[in-house]
C-alpha positions in Angstrom: -27.9 -25.4 3.5 -26.2 -28.2 1.6 -26.6 -31.6 3.3 -23.4 -32.7 5.0 -23.0 -35.9 3.1 -23.6 -34.1 -0.3 -21.0 -31.3 0.1 -18.2 -31.4 -2.5 -15.6 -30.7 0.1 -16.6 -33.9 1.9 -16.8 -35.9 -1.2 -13.4 -35.0 -2.5 -10.5 -33.9 -0.3 -6.9 -33.7 -1.6 -3.8 -32.3 0.1 -2.1 -29.3 -1.4 0.1 -30.6 -4.2 2.8 -28.2 -5.3 1.3 -25.0 -6.8 -0.3 -26.1 -10.0 -4.0 -25.7 -9.5 -6.2 -26.2 -12.5 -6.8 -23.0 -14.4 -9.8 -21.2 -13.0 -12.2 -20.1 -15.5 -14.8 -17.5 -14.5 -17.9 -19.1 -16.0 -19.8 -16.0 -15.1 -17.5 -13.8 -17.2 -17.6 -16.4 -20.0 -21.4 -16.4 -20.0 -22.0 -12.6 -19.7 -19.2 -11.1 -21.7 -20.4 -9.9 -25.1 -20.1 -12.9 -27.4 -19.2 -10.7 -30.4 -16.1 -9.5 -28.6 -15.1 -12.9 -27.5 -15.4 -14.2 -31.0 -13.5 -11.2 -32.3 -10.7 -11.6 -29.7 -10.4 -15.3 -30.3 -10.3 -14.8 -34.1 -7.6 -12.1 -33.7 -5.5 -14.4 -31.5 -5.9 -17.3 -33.9 -4.8 -15.1 -36.8 -1.7 -14.1 -34.8 -1.1 -17.8 -34.2 -1.3 -18.5 -37.9 1.2 -15.7 -38.6 3.5 -17.2 -35.9 3.3 -20.6 -37.5 4.3 -19.4 -40.9 6.4 -16.3 -40.3 7.9 -16.7 -36.8 7.4 -15.2 -33.4 4.3 -13.2 -32.6 3.3 -11.6 -29.3 -0.2 -10.8 -28.2 -1.2 -8.7 -25.1 -4.7 -9.0 -23.7 -5.8 -6.4 -21.2 -8.9 -5.7 -19.2 -10.1 -5.2 -15.6 -10.6 -8.1 -13.3 -13.5 -10.3 -14.2 -13.9 -9.3 -17.8 -13.1 -12.7 -19.1 -9.3 -12.6 -19.9 -8.7 -16.0 -18.5 -11.8 -17.4 -20.3 -10.5 -16.1 -23.6 -7.0 -17.6 -22.9 -8.6 -20.9 -22.1 -10.6 -20.9 -25.3 -7.4 -20.0 -27.3 -5.4 -22.8 -25.6 -8.1 -25.4 -26.4 -8.4 -24.2 -30.0 -4.6 -24.3 -30.6 -4.3 -27.7 -28.8 -6.9 -29.1 -31.2 -4.9 -27.7 -34.1 -1.8 -29.5 -33.0 0.1 -26.8 -31.1 2.1 -27.4 -28.0 0.4 -25.1 -25.5 2.3 -24.1 -22.4 0.3 -22.1 -19.9 1.3 -20.5 -16.7 -0.3 -18.1 -14.2 1.5 -15.5 -12.1 0.3 -16.1 -8.6 -1.0 -13.3 -6.5 0.2 -14.7 -3.2 3.4 -13.4 -1.6 4.5 -16.9 -0.7 4.7 -18.2 -4.3 8.1 -19.4 -5.6 9.7 -17.0 -8.1 9.1 -17.3 -11.8 6.2 -19.6 -11.1 4.3 -18.9 -14.3 7.4 -20.1 -16.2 7.8 -23.1 -14.0 4.2 -24.1 -14.8 4.6 -23.5 -18.5 8.0 -25.0 -19.0 7.1 -28.2 -17.1 4.2 -28.7 -19.5 6.7 -28.3 -22.4 9.1 -30.8 -20.7 6.3 -33.4 -20.6 6.2 -33.4 -24.4 9.7 -32.3 -25.4 12.7 -33.3 -23.2 15.1 -30.4 -22.5 18.0 -32.5 -23.8 21.1 -30.3 -24.2 19.4 -27.5 -22.3 18.7 -29.6 -19.2 21.5 -28.3 -17.0 20.8 -24.7 -17.8 17.0 -25.2 -17.3 17.4 -27.1 -14.0 16.4 -24.0 -11.8 13.0 -24.0 -13.5 12.4 -27.6 -14.1 13.4 -28.7 -10.6 12.7 -27.3 -7.2 16.4 -27.0 -6.3 19.5 -26.4 -8.3 23.0 -25.4 -7.4 24.1 -21.9 -8.1 27.6 -21.6 -9.8 29.5 -18.8 -11.3 28.6 -15.2 -11.9 25.0 -14.3 -11.2 24.6 -11.9 -14.1 26.1 -14.4 -16.6 23.9 -17.2 -15.1 20.7 -15.2 -15.5 21.7 -14.6 -19.2 22.4 -18.3 -19.8 19.0 -19.3 -18.3 17.1 -16.8 -20.4 19.0 -18.0 -23.5 18.3 -21.7 -22.6 14.6 -21.1 -22.2 14.1 -19.5 -25.6 16.6 -21.8 -27.4 14.7 -24.8 -26.0 11.3 -23.4 -27.0 12.7 -22.6 -30.5 13.9 -26.2 -30.8 10.6 -27.6 -29.6 8.8 -25.4 -32.1 10.8 -27.0 -34.9 8.5 -30.1 -34.4 5.2 -28.2 -34.0 4.3 -24.6 -33.2 4.5 -23.6 -29.5 2.1 -21.2 -27.7 3.3 -19.7 -24.4 0.3 -18.3 -22.5 1.0 -16.3 -19.3 -2.0 -15.1 -17.3 -2.2 -12.4 -14.6 1.1 -10.8 -15.7 0.3 -7.8 -13.5 1.4 -10.0 -10.6 4.6 -11.2 -12.2 7.8 -11.0 -10.3 11.1 -9.7 -11.8 12.3 -13.1 -12.7 9.1 -13.8 -14.7 9.4 -10.5 -16.6 13.1 -11.1 -17.2 12.4 -14.4 -19.0 9.5 -12.9 -20.9 11.7 -10.1 -22.2 14.0 -12.7 -23.7 11.4 -13.4 -26.4 12.4 -10.3 -28.3 14.4 -11.2 -31.3 13.5 -14.9 -31.3 12.9 -16.4 -34.8 10.7 -19.5 -34.4 7.0 -20.5 -34.8 6.1 -19.4 -31.3 3.1 -17.4 -30.1 3.5 -15.6 -26.8 0.2 -14.4 -25.2 0.2 -12.4 -21.9 -2.9 -11.1 -20.1 -2.8 -8.4 -17.5 -4.8 -5.6 -15.9 -3.8 -2.4 -17.5 -4.7 -0.4 -14.4 -2.2 -2.5 -12.3 0.7 -2.6 -14.8 3.0 0.1 -13.6 5.8 -2.4 -12.9 5.5 -3.9 -16.4 6.7 -0.7 -18.1 10.1 -1.9 -19.1 8.9 -5.3 -20.2 6.1 -3.9 -22.2 8.5 -1.4 -23.8 10.7 -4.2 -24.9 7.8 -6.2 -26.2 6.6 -3.2 -28.1 9.6 -3.7 -30.5 7.8 -6.9 -31.7 4.7 -4.9 -32.8 2.4 -7.0 -30.7 -1.3 -7.6 -31.2 -3.1 -5.7 -28.5 -6.6 -6.7 -27.3 -8.4 -4.7 -24.7 -11.5 -6.3 -23.2 -14.2 -3.7 -22.6 -16.7 -3.8 -19.7 -20.0 -5.7 -20.1 -22.6 -4.0 -22.3 -26.1 -3.2 -21.2 -27.6 -6.5 -22.2 -24.9 -8.5 -20.4 -25.3 -6.3 -17.2 -29.0 -6.9 -17.3 -28.5 -10.7 -17.7 -26.1 -10.7 -14.8 -28.2 -8.6 -12.4 -31.4 -10.5 -13.2 -29.7 -13.8 -12.6 -29.5 -12.6 -8.9 -32.8 -10.8 -8.5 -35.6 -9.0 -10.3 -34.7 -5.5 -11.4 -36.4 -2.9 -13.6 -34.6 -1.3 -16.6 -33.9 1.9 -14.7 -32.1 0.0 -11.9 -30.1 -2.1 -14.3 -29.1 1.1 -16.2 -28.0 2.7 -13.0 -25.9 -0.3 -12.0 -24.3 -0.4 -15.4 -23.4 3.2 -15.2 -22.0 3.0 -11.6 -20.0 -0.1 -12.2 -18.7 0.6 -15.7 -19.7 -2.9 -16.7 -17.2 -4.6 -14.4 -18.6 -8.0 -13.7 -17.5 -8.2 -10.1 -19.0 -4.8 -9.2 -22.1 -5.7 -11.1 -22.5 -8.9 -9.2 -21.9 -7.3 -5.8 -24.4 -4.5 -6.7 -27.0 -7.1 -7.6 -26.5 -9.0 -4.3 -26.7 -5.7 -2.4 -29.9 -5.0 -4.3 -31.3 -8.2 -3.1 -30.5 -7.5 0.5 -30.9 -3.8 0.9 -32.7 -2.4 -2.1 -32.0 -0.2 -5.1 -31.2 3.0 -3.1 -28.2 1.4 -1.4 -27.1 -0.7 -4.4 -27.0 2.4 -6.6 -25.1 4.5 -4.1 -22.4 2.1 -2.9 -20.7 0.6 -5.8 -17.9 0.7 -6.9 -16.6 3.4 -4.6 -17.9 1.6 -1.5 -17.3 -2.0 -2.5 -15.4 -2.9 0.6 -18.3 -1.6 2.7 -20.6 -3.6 0.6 -18.6 -6.8 1.3 -18.5 -6.1 5.0 -22.3 -5.8 5.0 -22.5 -9.2 3.3 -20.0 -10.7 5.7 -22.0 -9.4 8.6 -24.9 -11.6 7.6 -22.8 -14.7 8.0 -22.2 -16.4 11.3 -19.1 -15.0 13.1 -17.5 -18.4 13.4 -17.8 -18.7 9.6 -16.3 -15.3 9.0 -13.4 -16.3 11.3 -12.6 -19.2 9.0 -12.8 -16.9 6.0 -10.4 -14.5 7.6 -8.0 -17.4 8.2 -8.3 -18.3 4.5 -7.6 -14.7 3.6 -4.4 -14.7 5.7 -3.4 -17.9 4.0 -3.6 -16.3 0.6 -5.8 -15.7 -2.4 -6.0 -19.5 -2.9 -5.9 -22.1 -0.1 -5.8 -25.8 0.5 -8.9 -27.0 2.3 -6.8 -29.5 4.3 -4.5 -26.7 5.5 -7.4 -24.6 6.6 -8.9 -27.6 8.5 -5.6 -28.1 10.3 -5.0 -24.5 11.0 -8.5 -23.4 12.2 -9.4 -23.1 15.8 -12.6 -25.0 15.1 -13.4 -28.6 14.0 -13.5 -29.9 10.5 -17.3 -29.5 10.2 -17.0 -25.9 11.3 -14.4 -25.2 8.6 -16.4 -26.9 5.9 -19.6 -25.1 7.0 -17.8 -21.8 6.7 -16.5 -22.7 3.2 -20.0 -23.8 2.2 -21.3 -20.4 3.2 -18.5 -18.6 1.4 -19.1 -20.5 -1.9 -22.9 -20.1 -1.7 -22.5 -16.4 -0.9 -20.3 -16.0 -4.0 -17.2 -15.0 -2.0 -15.2 -18.2 -2.8 -14.9 -20.5 -5.8 -13.3 -23.9 -6.3 -10.5 -23.8 -8.8 -9.5 -27.5 -8.3 -10.1 -30.4 -6.0 -9.5 -29.6 -2.4 -8.8 -25.9 -3.1 -10.7 -22.7 -2.5 -10.1 -19.3 -3.9 -11.5 -15.8 -3.3 -13.4 -14.7 -6.3 -11.7 -11.3 -6.2 -8.7 -9.8 -4.5 -11.0 -7.2 -2.9 -12.8 -9.9 -1.0 -9.6 -11.2 0.5 -8.2 -7.7 1.1 -11.4 -6.7 3.0 -11.2 -9.7 5.3 -7.4 -9.2 6.0 -7.9 -5.5 6.7 -10.2 -6.4 9.6 -7.6 -8.7 11.3 -5.3 -7.1 13.9 -1.5 -7.7 13.5 -1.4 -9.7 16.6 -4.2 -12.1 15.5 -2.7 -12.3 12.0 0.6 -13.4 13.4 -1.1 -16.2 15.3 -2.9 -17.2 12.2 0.3 -17.3 10.2 1.8 -19.5 12.8 -1.0 -22.0 12.7 -1.0 -22.0 8.8 2.8 -22.6 8.8 2.4 -25.5 11.2 -0.3 -27.0 9.0 2.0 -26.7 6.0 4.9 -28.7 7.7 5.6 -31.8 5.7 4.1 -30.4 2.4 7.5 -29.4 1.1 6.2 -25.9 0.2 9.3 -24.1 1.4 8.3 -20.7 0.0 4.9 -20.8 1.8 6.5 -22.0 5.1 9.1 -19.2 4.9 6.4 -16.6 4.2 4.1 -17.7 7.1 6.7 -18.3 9.7 8.3 -14.9 8.9 5.0 -13.2 9.4 4.4 -15.2 12.6 7.7 -13.8 14.0 8.9 -17.4 14.5 12.6 -18.4 14.8 11.7 -21.2 12.4 11.5 -18.5 9.6 15.3 -18.4 9.5 15.9 -21.8 8.1 13.0 -21.8 5.7 13.7 -18.3 4.4 17.3 -19.3 3.7 16.2 -22.4 1.8 13.5 -20.4 -0.1 16.2 -17.7 -0.9 18.5 -20.4 -2.3 15.7 -21.5 -4.7 15.1 -17.9 -5.7 18.8 -17.4 -6.4 18.9 -20.5 -8.5 16.2 -18.9 -10.6 18.1 -15.6 -10.5 15.2 -13.9 -8.7 17.6 -11.9 -6.6 14.9 -9.4 -5.5 12.9 -12.3 -4.1 16.0 -13.7 -2.4 16.8 -10.4 -0.8 13.2 -10.0 0.6 13.4 -13.6 2.0 16.9 -13.0 3.5 15.7 -9.7 5.1 12.9 -11.8 6.8 15.6 -14.3 7.9 17.7 -11.5 9.4 14.7 -10.1 11.2 13.9 -13.5 12.7 17.5 -14.2 13.7 17.5 -12.6 17.1 18.2 -15.9 18.9 20.8 -17.1 16.4 24.5 -17.4 17.2 26.7 -14.5 16.1 28.4 -16.4 13.3 25.0 -17.3 11.8 23.7 -13.8 12.1 26.8 -12.3 10.3 26.5 -15.0 7.6 22.8 -14.0 7.1 23.8 -10.4 6.7 26.4 -11.4 4.1 23.9 -13.5 2.2 21.4 -10.6 2.3 23.9 -7.9 1.0 25.0 -10.2 -1.8 21.4 -10.7 -2.9 20.8 -7.0 -2.7 23.8 -6.2 -4.9 22.7 -8.8 -7.4 19.3 -7.3 -7.4 20.8 -3.9 -8.1 19.9 -2.5 -4.7 23.4 -1.1 -3.9 22.2 1.5 -1.4 20.4 -1.2 0.6 23.4 -3.4 0.4 25.6 -0.7 2.0 23.0 -0.3 4.8 23.1 -4.1 5.4 26.9 -4.1 5.5 26.8 -1.3 8.0 24.4 -3.3 10.2 26.6 -6.4 9.9 29.8 -4.4 10.8 28.1 -2.7 13.8 26.7 -6.0 15.0 30.1 -7.7 14.6 31.8 -4.8 16.5 29.3 -5.2 19.3 30.5 -8.8 19.8 34.1 -7.7 20.1 35.2 -10.3 17.5 37.4 -9.2 14.7 36.8 -12.4 12.8 33.2 -11.5 12.5 34.1 -8.0 11.5 36.4 -9.4 8.7 33.5 -11.7 7.6 31.2 -8.8 7.4 33.5 -6.7 5.2 34.6 -9.6 3.0 31.0 -10.7 2.4 30.8 -8.0 -0.3 32.0 -10.2 -3.2 29.8 -8.8 -6.0 31.0 -6.1 -8.4 29.0 -3.0 -9.2 29.5 -1.0 -12.5 29.6 2.3 -10.6 31.0 3.3 -7.3 29.0 1.8 -4.4 28.9 5.1 -2.6 27.6 8.6 -3.3 30.1 10.8 -5.1 32.3 12.9 -2.9 31.4 11.1 0.3 33.7 9.0 2.5 32.5 6.9 5.4 35.3 7.6 7.8 34.3 5.1 10.5 34.3 2.3 7.9 37.7 3.4 6.6 39.1 3.5 10.2 37.8 0.0 10.9 39.3 -1.4 7.7 42.7 0.3 8.5 42.7 -1.4 11.9 41.8 -4.8 10.5 44.5 -4.5 7.8 47.1 -4.0 10.5 46.4 -7.5 11.8 49.0 -10.1 11.0 48.3 -13.7 10.0 45.3 -12.9 7.7 44.6 -15.4 5.0 45.7 -14.1 1.6 42.1 -14.1 0.3 40.7 -12.3 3.3 43.5 -9.7 3.2 42.9 -9.3 -0.6 39.2 -8.6 0.0 39.8 -6.3 2.8 42.3 -4.3 0.7 39.7 -4.1 -2.1 37.0 -3.0 0.3 39.4 -0.3 1.7 40.3 0.9 -1.7 36.7 1.1 -2.8 35.9 3.3 0.1 38.5 5.9 -0.9 38.8 5.6 -4.7 38.7 9.1 -6.3 39.8 10.8 -3.1 43.3 11.6 -4.3 44.7 9.3 -1.6 47.9 7.4 -2.6 47.0 4.5 -0.3 44.2 3.6 -2.7 46.6 2.5 -5.5 48.9 0.9 -3.0 46.1 -1.2 -1.6 44.8 -2.2 -5.0 48.2 -3.2 -6.2 48.8 -5.3 -3.2 45.4 -6.9 -3.7 46.3 -7.6 -7.3 49.5 -9.4 -6.1 47.5 -11.5 -3.7 44.7 -12.4 -6.1 44.6 -16.1 -6.8 41.5 -16.3 -9.0 40.0 -14.2 -11.9 37.3 -12.6 -9.8 39.7 -11.3 -7.1 42.1 -10.1 -9.8 39.2 -8.3 -11.5 38.1 -6.7 -8.3 41.5 -5.2 -7.8 41.8 -4.1 -11.4 38.4 -2.4 -11.1 39.8 -0.1 -8.5 43.0 0.5 -10.4 41.2 1.2 -13.6 38.8 3.7 -11.8 41.5 5.5 -9.8 44.4 5.7 -12.3 42.4 5.9 -15.5 45.0 3.5 -16.9 44.1 2.1 -20.3 46.2 -1.0 -19.5 44.2 -1.8 -16.4 40.9 -1.2 -18.1 41.9 -3.4 -21.1 42.9 -6.3 -18.8 39.7 -5.9 -16.8 37.6 -6.2 -20.0 39.6 -9.2 -21.2 39.2 -11.0 -17.9 35.5 -10.3 -18.0 35.2 -11.7 -21.5 37.4 -14.8 -20.8 35.8 -15.9 -17.6 32.2 -14.8 -18.3 32.1 -12.0 -15.7 29.9 -9.5 -17.4 30.0 -6.7 -14.8 33.8 -6.6 -14.9 33.8 -6.8 -18.7 31.3 -3.9 -18.9 33.3 -1.9 -16.4 36.5 -2.5 -18.4 34.8 -1.2 -21.5 33.7 1.9 -19.6 37.3 2.5 -18.6 38.5 2.2 -22.2 35.7 4.6 -23.2 36.9 7.1 -20.6 40.4 6.8 -22.0 39.1 7.4 -25.5 37.3 10.6 -24.2 40.5 11.9 -22.5 42.4 11.2 -25.8 39.9 13.4 -27.7 38.8 10.4 -29.7 35.0 10.7 -29.9 34.7 8.0 -32.7 36.3 5.4 -30.4 34.3 6.6 -27.5 31.0 6.2 -29.3 31.9 2.7 -30.5 32.9 1.5 -27.0 29.7 3.0 -25.4 27.6 1.3 -28.1 29.4 -2.0 -27.4 28.9 -1.5 -23.7 25.2 -0.7 -24.0 24.6 -3.8 -26.2 26.4 -6.0 -23.7 24.6 -4.5 -20.7 21.2 -4.9 -22.4 22.0 -8.5 -23.4 22.8 -9.4 -19.8 19.9 -7.2 -18.4 22.2 -5.1 -16.2 20.1 -2.1 -15.1 22.8 0.2 -13.6 25.2 -0.5 -16.5 22.5 0.2 -19.0 21.8 3.5 -17.2 25.5 4.4 -17.1 25.8 3.8 -20.9 22.7 5.7 -21.6 24.0 8.6 -19.5 27.1 8.6 -21.6 24.9 8.8 -24.7 23.0 11.7 -23.0 26.3 13.5 -22.5 27.1 13.1 -26.2 23.7 14.6 -27.0 24.5 17.5 -24.6 27.9 18.1 -26.2 26.3 18.1 -29.7 23.7 20.7 -28.6 20.7 18.3 -28.7 19.5 19.6 -25.3 16.0 18.2 -25.3 17.2 14.8 -26.4 19.9 14.9 -23.7 17.4 15.7 -20.9 15.1 12.9 -22.1 17.9 10.4 -22.0 19.1 11.6 -18.6 15.6 11.3 -17.1 15.1 7.8 -18.4 18.5 6.6 -17.3 18.2 8.0 -13.8 14.6 6.6 -13.5 16.0 3.2 -14.2 18.7 3.7 -11.6 16.1 4.6 -9.1 14.1 1.5 -9.8 17.3 -0.6 -9.4 18.2 1.0 -6.0 21.3 2.9 -7.1 23.1 5.3 -4.8 23.5 7.8 -7.6 19.9 8.9 -8.3 20.5 12.5 -7.2 22.6 13.0 -10.4 19.6 14.1 -12.5 19.5 17.5 -10.8 23.2 18.2 -11.7 22.6 16.9 -15.2 19.6 19.3 -15.7 21.6 22.3 -14.3 24.4 21.5 -16.8 21.9 21.5 -19.7 20.6 24.9 -18.5 24.1 26.3 -18.3 24.8 25.1 -21.9 21.6 26.3 -23.4 21.8 29.7 -21.7 18.8 29.4 -19.4 20.6 28.8 -16.1 19.4 32.2 -14.7 15.8 31.1 -15.3 16.2 28.2 -12.9 17.7 30.0 -10.0 15.4 28.4 -7.4 16.2 24.9 -8.7 20.0 25.7 -8.5 19.6 27.0 -5.0 17.9 23.6 -4.0 20.7 21.7 -5.8 23.3 23.8 -3.8 21.5 22.9 -0.5 21.8 19.2 -1.4 25.3 19.1 -2.8 27.0 22.0 -1.0 30.4 23.3 -2.0 30.6 21.0 -5.0 28.2 23.2 -6.9 28.9 26.6 -5.2 30.3 27.9 -8.5 27.2 26.8 -10.3 25.1 28.8 -7.9 27.4 31.8 -8.6 26.8 31.5 -12.3 23.0 31.1 -11.8 22.9 34.3 -9.7 24.9 36.2 -12.2 22.8 35.0 -15.1 19.7 36.0 -13.2 21.0 39.6 -12.9 22.0 39.3 -9.2 25.7 40.0 -9.5 26.0 41.7 -6.1 24.4 38.7 -4.4 26.7 36.4 -6.4 29.7 38.2 -5.0 28.4 38.2 -1.5 27.5 34.6 -1.3 30.7 33.3 -3.0 32.8 31.9 -0.2 36.4 31.0 -0.3 36.6 28.1 -2.8 37.8 24.7 -1.5 40.1 22.3 -3.4 38.6 20.4 -6.3 39.1 16.6 -6.4 41.5 15.4 -9.1 39.1 12.8 -10.5 36.9 12.4 -13.5 34.9 15.6 -12.7 38.1 17.7 -12.3 37.9 19.6 -15.6 34.1 20.0 -15.3 34.2 21.5 -11.8 37.3 23.6 -12.4 35.7 24.9 -15.6 32.6 25.9 -13.6 34.9 27.8 -11.2 36.7 29.5 -14.0 33.4 30.5 -15.6 32.3 32.0 -12.3 35.6 33.9 -12.0 35.2 35.3 -15.5 31.5 36.2 -14.8 32.5 38.2 -11.7 35.7 39.6 -13.4 37.8 38.3 -10.4 41.3 38.8 -11.8 42.9 37.8 -8.5 41.5 34.3 -8.7 42.0 33.9 -12.4 45.8 33.1 -12.3 45.4 30.1 -10.1 42.5 28.5 -11.9 44.3 29.2 -15.2 47.3 27.3 -14.0 45.0 24.4 -12.9 43.4 24.1 -16.3 46.4 24.7 -18.5 47.6 21.1 -18.5 44.2 20.1 -20.0 44.2 22.7 -22.9 44.4 19.9 -25.5 41.8 17.8 -23.8 38.1 17.1 -24.7 35.1 19.2 -23.7 35.2 19.6 -19.9 33.8 16.7 -18.0 33.7 14.4 -21.0 36.1 11.9 -19.2 33.3 11.3 -16.7 31.1 9.8 -19.4 28.3 11.7 -17.8 28.5 15.5 -18.3 30.0 18.0 -20.6 30.9 21.7 -20.9 32.6 23.6 -23.7 36.3 22.6 -24.4 38.7 23.5 -21.7 40.7 25.6 -24.3 37.7 27.9 -24.6 37.6 28.6 -20.9 41.4 29.1 -20.9 40.8 31.7 -23.6 38.3 33.7 -21.5 40.7 33.5 -18.5 43.6 34.7 -20.7 41.5 37.7 -21.9 40.6 38.5 -18.3 44.3 38.4 -17.5 45.2 40.6 -20.5 46.9 37.9 -22.5 45.2 38.5 -25.8 47.6 36.6 -28.0 47.4 33.5 -25.8 43.7 33.9 -25.7 43.4 33.8 -29.5 45.5 30.5 -29.6 43.2 29.0 -27.0 40.0 29.9 -28.9 41.4 28.6 -32.2 42.2 25.3 -30.5 38.7 25.2 -28.8 37.0 25.6 -32.2 39.0 22.6 -33.6 38.1 20.5 -30.6 34.4 21.4 -30.8 34.4 20.5 -34.5 35.9 17.1 -33.7 33.1 16.5 -31.2 30.4 17.6 -33.6 29.5 20.6 -31.4 28.8 23.4 -33.9 27.4 25.8 -31.2 30.7 25.7 -29.3 32.7 25.9 -32.5 30.8 29.1 -33.5 31.2 30.6 -30.1 34.9 29.9 -30.0 35.4 31.5 -33.5 33.4 34.5 -32.5 35.7 35.0 -29.5 38.7 34.3 -31.7 37.6 37.1 -34.0 37.2 39.5 -31.1 40.6 38.5 -29.7 42.2 39.1 -33.1 40.6 42.6 -33.4 41.7 43.6 -29.9 45.3 42.8 -30.6 47.5 45.7 -31.7 
């Protein structure tokens, strides 16, 4: 044992100061990693730095399993570049849940600020350079300005001397960190960006890595330890023959952490156990080692594990249910046993996430909650709002509400809306004893954060909770507050297509009958009401939106009303004003939605060239502002263009990628992919081969796709079943899917030769005979031109002359849309119609 007066924890004790521990370097990895690879990796990174200094931005990605020496390599690079006169800004993505958002950038940029004042960028950078900053204006625009400010400032700093931005542990990065990193693409300045991460934990980095791939980054993958390095590491712990070392090397794949644990198990329990337990049983190995420690010491280590991967010694001393000597003895034992290391004065850190995870897994939820409460109490006065919010929330304490709200405000200042939403969800969960006004306010804060984070489906659920809670209090003012809390726009409808929440509509109607409402409150209620019914062929939608437009006193309220009118009336005038307001007042979501409206008008006008230009402009804008659902909507429009042009494989690929992005963002429209695929099958002639999938789609969407099921059954050679299962068709909504769904019905009627039904559907489609391919106005799907379907209906009805005219027009429209397959089909039918005429 270490003498009490000689232990480092007793010689130097410092309180937790912010979250900037000194970089931990794994000396073991540095010593045991093959020196040739370290030299090679460092040389490659230095070469990339030279290129950056002379030719502009370079990106390097360093990957490898935990413990392979990534951090050591980055430290060596930073030291080398620093000696060469570079400004080196390093940041580490923290593993702990309680870390403030974008922390790696906060660390890195504050190091830059110590050498290069932010100057003209100070206001925009305040969310990252200070622990609090007010949030003004549109969230999407603010996020864009922050990203621009970061890279413009770094480019300005690099004009004096080259800048290296080094981000470690990127696999733990939050969305705000990745958002800022993605902003490096396209920057032209002597800047080197180096990011290190574990490839096997990088699923959430997919989009960011895809963006960085456009920079042709240098990629360095650190391999596991070679045989000599494994032998050196094992024999540093105990004696071992060559066969045992070779067995450990094979079982561990050269992972230093597993090698070290195997060696220690070899010391305690022999070669048979060591060679059979790692790495598959590493948790059991750790539990065996922990069992050899005093139980009082293990209790302190469990407390440290609940506190996080890294902890302040002072906090542990205050939070433990033993005295200071007991805590320090436990930490002594943890360090000596190789479970903890000391990354900085007064700090301890678990050497591997598995050590912490193993300790936490053995703590009951009840005991963990008590530990969180003690840790939170120990953190009082430190100013670490994020950690206080985290621990009080997991303790189930009412104190979580205030701290979670303050931490969420900091997150929103950094545009980390996903973090803010998680914190506010914790606040709502802890708000049971709060007054009704405060609880409804919390619900409103949460749903706005969820919308800003793209989680629209979650925001609808939150609003439902808020409305039901307000209703339970019997207070209409709270009900109004719950409905009007939805102030954030969404580029698509905030509800699933074809659904109406009648209880919500009824509540809004009742509230709108109240007299004496403030103009802004009535305006927002009208917009909320209209959004619940837009697309339902209900005249009160336009009336409500127009009244809201008259009441609107600021650009955001006017834009909200215009959004409804543009969507419901398909008016080019409304769409144009919406886009103009969005551009003039820096409201990107409204600007993008206005452009979508103009694109839909171009489609309806049979103007594919203008449509493509507007969709391209919309996609560029959505990408610049990092708007996931708007990007998806624009990419779906491009998928529909590929579908129309007969590029079916390309169309499916685009649809799949776009809907996957929508799923990640929390959209309510993720079921669209199945309808898109079925439309591709119908167009490429393989619908009958996918009958089972169409049946499943029909079970999900019901009558909306009944005609599609009829077509699938007929194409599969089951005409009798198609006739039996076809029920009396219901009315089709007069919205952006009208021509698409009505064409499906007409195609089913033609397939079944149902002359009795043909007259009515012919009359429904006839006003659209000059229109674009069916469904094109939706900017999401497409079938052959309506004129073609009218031609087939006319043939069924015996109107051969009329049919020929329809087919001729269909061929012209198909040519205009670059759809040679439809054009050829229409001309074939035209020839047949001509031959059948007397």
